[in-house]
N, C-alpha and C positions, 0 to 999 in steps of 0.2 A: 255358431263358429264364436262371437262375441263372447256370449255366455260362458263358455269352458276358456275360452282366452281370458277373460277377467280373470276366473279364476282357477289359473294357473301363473297370471303375474303375480296374486296373492293368496302361497299358498296356507290353509289352515281356514278357509272362509267357506263358508257352505253356499252363501247365495250373494250375486250381489247387482243394485241395478242402478242407474245411474238416472240423474234427475238435471233438470232445470241447464241443460248441455252440456252435462258431463261436469259442471259446478261441484255436482253433492250428490252423495253415495248411499243406500244403504245395503247394510253386508251384516249379515248373522254370521254368530261363531258359537262353538258347541263348548258349554263349560264341562274340562274334563276333571280328572282327580288330581289332586294337590295344586291347582292350576293359579295363578294370581286372585282371577274369578271366584273359586269356589268357599263359600260358606261367605261372602261377602253382600254388605246389604249396599242398596245401588246412589242411596246419599253418604256412603263413603269411598265412593268413585270420584266423586266432585273432583278433586285433583289432579286426577287421570284424564278429563273430560275438559275440554274447553268454552269456560263458561258460555253457556245456554246455545253453543254452536253445533257440539258433540252430544247429543240424545239417545240415549236409551227406550225404543219405544214401543215393546213389545217381549213379551217372554214366554217362549212354549216350555212346556215341563209332560212328558208322556203325550207327549201332540195337545195337550191342551192350552190355553193360552191362558194366564197369570194376569192379576192384576199390576198394570205398572207403577209403585210410589217408591216412595225414600225408605220405607222398611221392606219392599220385597227382597229376598236374601236369596242369593242363584249359589244351586248346586250340582251336583255332578249330573252331567246329561240334559241340562237344559240348554237350546237354543234363545239366542240374545240376541235380537234387533238393535243394530244403531245408523243413525243418521251421521253422517261426518261429512264437513267440505274434503274433496276428493282429494286436494295436496296433504289432508293430515290423517287418514285413513291407514295408511303406511306406520305413519311415528304411533298411533293410538297402539295399531294392533303390535307391534312391540311393548310398548309400557305395560301392556293388557296380556303376553305372553303368548299371543297368539297366532303368531308372524312363523310357521313353518319353515323349514328351508329349504332354497331354492329347486323349483323342480326343473333340471337341466333336459334328463336321455328322456326323452316321449317315444311310444311308440303307439302309433294310431292305427285300429283295426278297421280297414272300412277306405277306401280311395274315392267315394266317391265326391259330390260337390260338398259336402261339408269338410270332408277329410282333405282334400286337397287345398281348398281355403284356409286351414286351419295349418296345413304347414304352412302354406305360403307364409302366414304372417307370423309362424314361428321360426324357420329354418334359419332365419341370419343370430337369432341369438341361445338357440337348443340345436341339441343333438336329435336331428328326427328322422325317426324311421317311419314306413307306413307299411300292412300286409293289404292285399287286393287279391281275390280271386281271380274274376276276368282278365286274362292276358293283354287283351286290346287296350283297356282303359288303364293297366300297368304299365302300358307302352306308353298311354295320351298324358299321364299324368307324367311320366317321369320326364319329359319331353319338357315339360310345362313348370318344372321343380330346381330349382338349382343348385341346394345341398342339401337334401333327401332322397335316405336313399327308398327306393321302392320293390318291396317283396313282392314276387306272385305265388298264394299260396293259401291254405287255408288258416283263420284266425281263431277256429277249434281247437286247430291240429296241436296236442299237445308237446310232441315234440317236436313242429317247428318254435314254439315258444319257446321251449327250454335251450333250442338250437342258439336262439336269437338272444340268450343272456336274461330273460324276463326275471331273474333276480336282482340287476344290476339297473332295472329299470325306474324310473323316479315316477313316472304316470305312465299309466294304460287307460288309453282311450279309446274304449268300444262304440265306434260311429257307423254300424253299417247301418240297413234302411231294411235288418230284421232283428226285433225286439229278444226273441230266444236267443240268437247267436250272440246279440251286444253279454245277455247276461250268463249266459254262460260262460263267454270267453275272455269276458273281465274276471268274473268268479276262477276260473283259470289263472289267470295272469297274478290275483291275488294270494291263490296259495302256492304259486311256487315263487314268491318272493317281491313280486313289484310291489315297491313302496305304496304309491296308491294306483285308484281305479274309476275312472267315469267311466258310465254310459249312456246312452242315450235312446229314451224309453216313446215309442212315440202311441202306445194305448196306455193311460193313465193308471190303470187295474194292474198292469204288470207289476208297478212300482210296492206292491204286498209281498212281490217274492223277493225281493231284496235282501229282509233280515236272516241273516245267518250263511250270506252269497260274501258276505269279504267287504262287497262293492261300498266306496267312500260315497260318492254322490250320483245320483242319477239326472239328468237332465231333461225337460220335459216340454221336447220343440212349442206342442199346439200350446202348453199353457204361457212359452215365454211371447208368443208371437201373436194370442188373444191379448193380451196388451196394446198391442198396436191398434186393435180394430177397436178395440172399449172408448177409445178418447174420442173417435170420431160420432159414439152415439149417446157417451151422457150429456146428461140436460143442463151443464155450467161449461165454463169456459176451459178446458181441461189440456194441456197442453204435453203431459204423461200419465200412463197407467199402468202398474206393475204387479203382475197376480202372484202369489207368495204361496206356499205349503201349499204345493199342489192343487191350488185355483180357491183357497179355502179363503184365503185373507188376501188385502187388494192396496197398496200405496198410489197413493192421486196426487198430481201434481197439479193444482188449479189455479186460476185466474182470479185477483179482487177488482172486479170493475164499483165505480161509483157512480147510482143513479139506479141500479136495477134494483130496486125494493128497499122496501123498511128491512129486510135480513140483510141486506148487504155488510160485511165487515166493515167498510173502508171507514176510519175515523176513529174504532170501536177500539177500547184496547182489549189483551188478549182473555182476560177474566172475565169479560162482558158480552163473552160470542160462547153463547153455549149450544156446544157442540156434545154431541151424547158420549155415554161411558161408550167406551169401547173404539172412539174414534178421538187420536192422538196424534198433537200438531210435530211436527218430525222436522220442519225447516224454510227458513225460510228470506226467499230471495229478493233484494232489492237494490235496480242498479249492476244486475248483473253481481252480486257480491251477499255471500251469506250473511246472516248476521245473526246477531243473538237472540233469541223469543225467551221472555222472561211475561210473566203476570200481568205487564205495564205495558207492552209493546203494543203500539197505535200500528195497525192497519192501514197501508198507503194505497193508491190508487196504483193499478198493474203490479202489485205484489204476487210474486209469483208463493203459493204456500204447499207446501209438502204433508200430507196426512198419511197415516197408519190405520187402516179399519179392518176391526178382524171380521164384521160380518158383511154380508151383502147390503142385507137389507137400511145399513146405517149411511150408504150409499150416497141417498136419496137425499136425506138433511146435507150434504155436503153441499146436493146439487143447490139446494134452497138459498145457499150463503154465497154462493161464488155461480151464479144464472148467468149466461155471455148475456151483454145488452143486447143483440141479435136476437135472441132466444125468446 
C-alpha cells in the first residue's frame, strides 16, 4: 500500500524507496522523447543537482545496466535511478520535467486489505472509488470508509468500467488477489481511456505479460517485502534493504562502525575505500542529516551509508566494510 501511495504522490516516478527514516529517497524515472534529460550527459546535469547530495546511481537501457559516469548520455527509454533528500525530490522532478499532473480521480479494483487501506490513505485528498465483487466485503468496507464510493461488481466487466467513466479516471489500481484479473482489468481500463494503470502481481513471471497491455506499472508485493527480511540476515549492520528491478538490484543502508576490523570505512576518505565496480554510493546520513559525498569525504562512526549494487554477489564486499560490532 505504501509503495502505491508513494507512486501516487509523485506521478511520473517508476519506483520509490525511503531510507534513513524517510530522510532520503531512491527513485527512478523514464527518459522520454524530447524530455529535458534526453541526450544529456550526466556531467551536464550538475547545475540541476544539489552538489553532492543528489546523485544518479544507476542507468538501465533495454533492461541492462550501464556504467554511471559523467560521460554517460541519457537516451529515450532509459530508466534512471536518483538518490536525493526527501524534501528535494519534488523540486528535482519539476526541474528535470518528470513530474506529471496530479492523480486526483482514482478507481481501485479490489476491496481487500490493501485496497481498503489505500482508500483510507487517499480519500481525504482524492476522489476515490472501489470495485469489489463480494457483497459482504462491500458492506464492511463501505462502513469503514468515509469519503469513498464502494461499488459491487466485477472489475473485469467492460460495461461497468465504461459506466463509471473510466475515460475520466486519472489512475486505475488493479489490486485484487488474482494476477490474471489484475492484468486484464488494468489493460481494459487503459484501452478505454484511463490516464494511468497500476496492477499488483504476486507472481514475478507474470511481469513478462505486461508489454503491449498499456499497463504503466506493476507492484510486486513479494519483492517489496523481501527487503524487510534481508536486512536481518545480512552479515553487517543494516538499517534498510530495498530490492529493485524485480529483485535483480539492491539498495542497502549500512551503518559504519569503528573498531570492527581493518576493513572498516571509519576514518577513511571515500576514494580510499575500495568498493568494487557495480557498487555506487548514493547517500550519506550523519546526525539525521543528508550530507554531500565527495572523493575526500571522511566516514565517521555511526554514519548511515546508502549504496546501490547491481549484482547480489557484490553484497559480500559491502558486508566486509560495514560488519556489525556484534558480528
